[in-house]
C-alpha positions as CSV (number, residue, x, y, z in Angstrom):
1,X,-26.4,-39.5,-109.4
2,X,-24.8,-39.6,-106.0
3,X,-24.4,-35.8,-106.1
4,X,-28.2,-35.6,-106.7
5,X,-29.3,-37.6,-103.8
6,X,-27.0,-36.3,-101.2
7,X,-28.5,-32.9,-100.6
8,X,-32.0,-34.3,-100.8
9,X,-31.3,-36.8,-98.0
10,X,-29.7,-34.0,-95.9
11,X,-32.8,-31.9,-96.2
12,X,-35.0,-34.8,-95.1
13,X,-32.8,-35.4,-92.1
14,X,-32.9,-31.7,-91.2
15,X,-36.6,-31.7,-91.4
16,X,-36.8,-34.8,-89.1
17,X,-34.5,-33.2,-86.6
18,X,-36.5,-30.0,-86.6
19,X,-39.7,-32.0,-86.1
20,X,-38.2,-33.9,-83.2
21,X,-37.0,-30.7,-81.6
22,X,-40.4,-29.1,-81.9
23,X,-42.0,-32.2,-80.4
24,X,-39.6,-32.1,-77.5
25,X,-40.2,-28.4,-76.9
26,X,-44.0,-28.9,-77.0
27,X,-43.8,-31.8,-74.5
28,X,-41.6,-29.7,-72.2
29,X,-44.0,-26.7,-72.4
30,X,-46.9,-29.1,-71.7
31,X,-45.1,-30.5,-68.7
32,X,-44.3,-27.1,-67.4
33,X,-47.9,-26.0,-67.8
34,X,-49.1,-29.1,-66.0
35,X,-46.6,-28.7,-63.2
36,X,-47.7,-25.0,-62.7
37,X,-51.4,-26.1,-62.6
38,X,-50.5,-28.8,-60.0
39,X,-48.6,-26.2,-57.9
40,X,-51.6,-23.9,-58.1
41,X,-53.9,-26.7,-57.0
42,X,-51.7,-27.6,-54.0
43,X,-50.6,-24.0,-53.0
44,X,-49.7,-23.5,-49.4
45,X,-52.9,-22.6,-47.3
46,X,-52.8,-19.1,-45.8
47,X,-51.0,-18.7,-42.5
48,X,-53.6,-18.5,-39.7
49,X,-52.8,-15.7,-37.2
50,X,-54.8,-15.5,-34.0
51,X,-54.8,-12.4,-31.9
52,X,-56.1,-12.5,-28.3
53,X,-58.0,-9.3,-27.5
54,X,-59.1,-9.8,-23.9
55,X,-62.8,-9.5,-22.9
56,X,-65.6,-8.9,-25.3
57,X,-65.9,-5.2,-24.8
58,X,-63.8,-2.1,-24.8
59,X,-60.5,-1.0,-26.3
60,X,-58.6,-4.3,-26.6
61,X,-61.4,-5.7,-28.7
62,X,-61.9,-2.6,-30.9
63,X,-58.2,-2.2,-31.7
64,X,-57.5,-5.9,-31.9
65,X,-60.3,-6.5,-34.4
66,X,-59.2,-3.6,-36.5
67,X,-55.6,-4.9,-36.5
68,X,-56.8,-8.4,-37.4
69,X,-58.7,-6.9,-40.4
70,X,-55.5,-5.1,-41.5
71,X,-53.4,-8.2,-41.2
72,X,-56.0,-10.3,-42.9
73,X,-55.4,-8.2,-46.1
74,X,-51.7,-9.2,-46.2
75,X,-50.8,-11.9,-48.8
76,X,-50.9,-15.4,-47.3
77,X,-52.4,-14.3,-43.9
78,X,-55.7,-15.2,-42.4
79,X,-56.1,-13.2,-39.2
80,X,-58.8,-13.7,-36.6
81,X,-59.3,-12.6,-33.0
82,X,-60.0,-14.6,-29.9
83,X,-61.5,-13.4,-26.6
84,X,-59.9,-14.2,-23.3
85,X,-61.0,-13.4,-19.7
86,X,-58.1,-11.0,-19.1
87,X,-54.5,-10.3,-19.9
88,X,-53.3,-13.1,-17.7
89,X,-55.2,-15.7,-19.7
90,X,-54.0,-14.1,-23.0
91,X,-50.4,-14.5,-21.7
92,X,-51.1,-18.1,-20.8
93,X,-52.6,-18.7,-24.3
94,X,-49.4,-17.3,-25.9
95,X,-47.2,-19.4,-23.7
96,X,-49.1,-22.6,-24.6
97,X,-49.0,-21.7,-28.3
98,X,-52.8,-21.3,-28.6
99,X,-52.6,-17.8,-30.1
100,X,-49.9,-15.9,-32.0
101,X,-50.4,-12.4,-30.8
102,X,-52.1,-10.6,-27.9
103,X,-52.8,-7.2,-26.6
104,X,-51.7,-7.1,-23.0
105,X,-50.8,-4.7,-20.2
106,X,-47.1,-4.2,-19.7
107,X,-47.3,-5.0,-16.0
108,X,-49.1,-8.3,-16.5
109,X,-46.8,-9.2,-19.4
110,X,-43.7,-8.5,-17.3
111,X,-44.9,-10.6,-14.3
112,X,-45.9,-13.4,-16.7
113,X,-42.5,-13.4,-18.4
114,X,-40.6,-13.3,-15.1
115,X,-42.8,-15.4,-12.7
116,X,-45.9,-16.8,-14.6
117,X,-49.6,-16.4,-14.1
118,X,-52.0,-17.9,-11.5
119,X,-52.9,-20.8,-13.7
120,X,-49.4,-21.3,-15.2
121,X,-47.0,-20.6,-12.4
122,X,-43.7,-20.7,-14.3
123,X,-41.9,-18.0,-16.3
124,X,-43.6,-17.5,-19.7
125,X,-40.3,-17.5,-21.7
126,X,-42.1,-17.7,-25.0
127,X,-43.4,-14.1,-24.7
128,X,-41.8,-11.4,-26.9
129,X,-42.8,-7.8,-27.4
130,X,-43.7,-6.7,-30.9
131,X,-44.6,-3.1,-30.0
132,X,-45.7,-0.7,-27.3
133,X,-49.2,0.5,-28.4
134,X,-50.8,3.0,-26.1
135,X,-51.0,3.9,-22.4
136,X,-53.5,2.5,-19.9
137,X,-54.1,4.8,-16.9
138,X,-55.7,4.7,-13.4
139,X,-59.0,6.5,-13.3
140,X,-60.3,7.4,-9.8
141,X,-63.9,8.7,-10.0
142,X,-66.1,10.0,-7.2
143,X,-69.5,11.8,-7.3
144,X,-69.3,15.4,-8.5
145,X,-71.4,16.7,-5.6
146,X,-69.6,14.7,-2.9
147,X,-67.1,16.0,-0.5
148,X,-64.3,13.7,-1.8
149,X,-61.6,15.6,-3.6
150,X,-58.4,13.5,-2.7
151,X,-57.4,9.9,-2.4
152,X,-57.1,10.5,1.4
153,X,-60.8,11.4,1.5
154,X,-61.7,7.8,0.5
155,X,-61.0,6.6,4.0
156,X,-64.0,4.7,5.3
157,X,-65.8,4.9,2.0
158,X,-67.2,2.1,-0.2
159,X,-64.9,1.9,-3.1
160,X,-64.7,-0.4,-6.2
161,X,-61.1,-1.5,-6.4
162,X,-61.3,-4.0,-9.3
163,X,-61.9,-7.7,-9.4
164,X,-59.4,-9.8,-7.3
165,X,-56.2,-10.6,-9.1
166,X,-56.6,-8.0,-11.9
167,X,-54.4,-5.2,-12.8
168,X,-57.0,-2.7,-11.5
169,X,-56.8,-4.2,-8.0
170,X,-53.0,-4.2,-8.0
171,X,-52.9,-0.6,-9.1
172,X,-55.5,0.6,-6.6
173,X,-53.7,-1.1,-3.8
174,X,-50.4,0.7,-4.8
175,X,-52.1,4.1,-5.1
176,X,-53.9,3.8,-1.8
177,X,-50.8,2.6,0.1
178,X,-48.8,5.5,-1.3
179,X,-51.4,7.9,0.1
180,X,-51.3,6.2,3.5
181,X,-54.3,4.0,3.1
182,X,-54.8,0.2,2.9
183,X,-57.8,-1.9,1.9
184,X,-58.5,-2.1,5.6
185,X,-59.0,1.7,5.7
186,X,-61.8,1.6,3.1
187,X,-64.7,-0.7,2.3
188,X,-63.3,-2.5,-0.9
189,X,-65.8,-3.8,-3.4
190,X,-64.6,-6.4,-6.0
191,X,-67.8,-7.2,-7.9
192,X,-67.8,-5.3,-11.2
193,X,-71.1,-6.7,-12.7
194,X,-73.2,-3.7,-11.6
195,X,-70.5,-1.1,-10.8
196,X,-71.9,1.7,-12.9
197,X,-75.5,1.3,-11.6
198,X,-74.2,1.0,-8.0
199,X,-72.2,4.1,-8.5
200,X,-75.1,6.0,-10.0
201,X,-77.3,4.8,-7.2
202,X,-74.8,6.0,-4.5
203,X,-74.0,2.5,-3.3
204,X,-70.4,3.2,-4.2
205,X,-68.5,6.3,-3.2
206,X,-65.6,5.8,-5.5
207,X,-64.4,3.7,-8.4
208,X,-60.9,2.7,-9.5
209,X,-60.5,1.8,-13.2
210,X,-57.2,0.9,-14.8
211,X,-58.1,1.2,-18.5
212,X,-57.0,3.1,-21.6
213,X,-58.6,6.5,-22.0
214,X,-62.2,6.6,-23.2
215,X,-62.8,2.9,-22.3
216,X,-66.6,2.2,-22.5
217,X,-66.9,1.8,-18.8
218,X,-65.0,5.0,-18.0
219,X,-67.2,6.9,-20.5
220,X,-70.3,5.5,-18.9
221,X,-69.1,6.3,-15.4
222,X,-68.6,9.9,-16.3
223,X,-71.7,10.4,-18.5
224,X,-74.3,8.3,-16.8
225,X,-73.0,8.1,-13.3
226,X,-72.3,11.7,-12.7
227,X,-68.7,11.1,-11.9
228,X,-65.7,13.3,-11.7
229,X,-62.0,12.4,-11.7
230,X,-59.8,13.2,-8.7
231,X,-56.0,13.7,-9.3
232,X,-53.1,12.1,-7.4
233,X,-50.8,14.0,-5.2
234,X,-47.8,15.0,-7.4
235,X,-45.5,14.6,-4.4
236,X,-46.3,10.9,-4.3
237,X,-45.2,9.9,-7.7
238,X,-41.9,8.6,-6.5
239,X,-43.5,6.4,-3.7
240,X,-45.8,5.0,-6.2
241,X,-43.0,4.0,-8.5
242,X,-41.1,2.7,-5.5
243,X,-43.9,0.2,-5.0
244,X,-44.4,-0.6,-8.7
245,X,-41.7,0.6,-11.1
246,X,-43.9,-0.1,-14.1
247,X,-46.3,2.7,-13.0
248,X,-45.3,6.1,-14.2
249,X,-46.8,9.6,-14.2
250,X,-49.6,10.0,-16.7
251,X,-52.3,12.6,-17.6
252,X,-55.9,12.4,-18.6
253,X,-56.2,15.5,-20.8
254,X,-59.0,18.0,-20.0
255,X,-62.2,17.3,-22.0
256,X,-61.5,13.6,-22.4
257,X,-64.7,12.9,-20.6
258,X,-68.0,14.8,-20.0
259,X,-67.7,17.2,-17.1
260,X,-63.9,17.1,-17.0
261,X,-62.7,20.8,-17.2
262,X,-59.1,20.2,-16.1
263,X,-56.2,17.8,-16.9
264,X,-55.9,15.2,-14.3
265,X,-52.6,13.8,-12.9
266,X,-52.6,10.0,-12.5
267,X,-50.3,7.0,-13.1
268,X,-50.3,4.4,-15.9
269,X,-48.4,1.9,-17.8
270,X,-48.5,0.7,-21.4
271,X,-50.5,-1.8,-23.5
272,X,-48.3,-4.0,-25.6
273,X,-48.7,-6.1,-28.7
274,X,-47.0,-9.4,-27.7
275,X,-45.9,-12.2,-30.0
276,X,-44.7,-15.7,-29.5
277,X,-41.0,-16.1,-29.6
278,X,-41.2,-18.9,-32.2
279,X,-43.1,-16.9,-34.9
280,X,-40.8,-16.5,-38.0
281,X,-38.7,-13.3,-38.0
282,X,-39.8,-12.3,-41.5
283,X,-43.4,-12.6,-40.5
284,X,-43.0,-10.5,-37.3
285,X,-41.0,-7.9,-39.3
286,X,-43.9,-7.6,-41.7
287,X,-46.5,-7.4,-38.9
288,X,-44.5,-4.7,-37.1
289,X,-44.1,-2.6,-40.3
290,X,-47.7,-3.0,-41.2
291,X,-48.8,-2.0,-37.6
292,X,-47.1,1.4,-37.8
293,X,-48.1,2.0,-41.4
294,X,-51.8,1.6,-40.3
295,X,-52.0,4.0,-37.4
296,X,-54.7,6.1,-39.1
297,X,-57.0,3.2,-39.6
298,X,-56.4,1.9,-36.1
299,X,-57.2,5.4,-34.6
300,X,-60.6,5.1,-36.3
301,X,-61.3,1.9,-34.3
302,X,-60.7,3.6,-30.9
303,X,-59.3,6.9,-29.8
304,X,-56.6,5.2,-27.7
305,X,-54.9,4.1,-30.9
306,X,-53.9,7.7,-31.6
307,X,-51.1,7.2,-29.2
308,X,-49.4,4.5,-31.2
309,X,-45.9,5.8,-31.9
310,X,-43.0,3.9,-33.6
311,X,-40.5,5.9,-31.5
312,X,-41.8,4.2,-28.4
313,X,-42.5,0.9,-30.1
314,X,-39.5,-1.0,-28.6
315,X,-39.8,0.4,-25.1
316,X,-41.2,-2.8,-23.6
317,X,-40.3,-4.4,-20.3
318,X,-39.6,-7.8,-21.9
319,X,-37.3,-8.7,-24.8
320,X,-38.3,-7.6,-28.2
321,X,-38.9,-10.2,-31.0
322,X,-36.0,-10.4,-33.4
323,X,-38.3,-9.6,-36.3
324,X,-39.6,-6.5,-34.7
325,X,-36.1,-5.5,-33.6
326,X,-35.1,-5.6,-37.2
327,X,-37.8,-3.1,-38.1
328,X,-36.7,-0.7,-35.4
329,X,-33.1,-0.9,-36.5
330,X,-33.9,-0.2,-40.0
331,X,-36.2,2.6,-39.1
332,X,-33.3,4.2,-37.2
333,X,-30.9,3.7,-40.1
334,X,-33.1,5.3,-42.7
335,X,-34.6,8.2,-40.7
């Protein structure tokens, strides 16, 4: 009899153990599923990325909006743009942490980094370069049928030199001084509200613009105002750089504008994509890589973006963000 009951009891115990194991596994699976659902419900919100794009017109806006759309497609990123009055206010917004990225001129960025801006007069040490984007160049336009053919011919003339405190005003001052003129030798005009109409109506004899090529105002000036571009004296490139080392020789290729049969020598600098120093390195690495993988799409937003080149990416006048520097190092290693 004992031999009969012993195996029966063992089978029952085995069945109970198996039942308990199945129950425990079921509970664990249910807990894991519940935890996964809870994590999904409380997933981290997307990282908001704000890009300052300058005024509400022109190249910075077009390229900045296209870049925001590209970044917005990255996992976990919600990218938007924000307008600012000019590059100086973009630099201030970066320094204060109000935006994450900005399209800015290299000259303005450098001065902000070293000295500050008019509204925030202290070095903007949070600024870091992500990439050099494309050039911005000095356009000097006069009427096609006027007698003005050189910068020296602007003496005594009524000339738009850019709004006070802007990069255009600074560049026009440098160019004039390098050609032996000052603002006292011309009739400087600073109000840009009606500059194209005033030029077309002959209330202006000349215009200085410091913009990327094919900026909307430069196009209008040439197409509607009957303008022509005058070149700089090649012998004066060094004096110009002596006054402003960030200005370098540049060319506006023939045919860029209506009625421009020849390539025009001028000076220019670069437009940068600038980031805050405290943005995570991995994030900036991804943003830099995505920027250079998206040059075709950016070029469709504005012709200036055709000049975006990763070989020039790190050539900025301020320190490069560590995340961007990692991209450039890897690119060199795996070329």
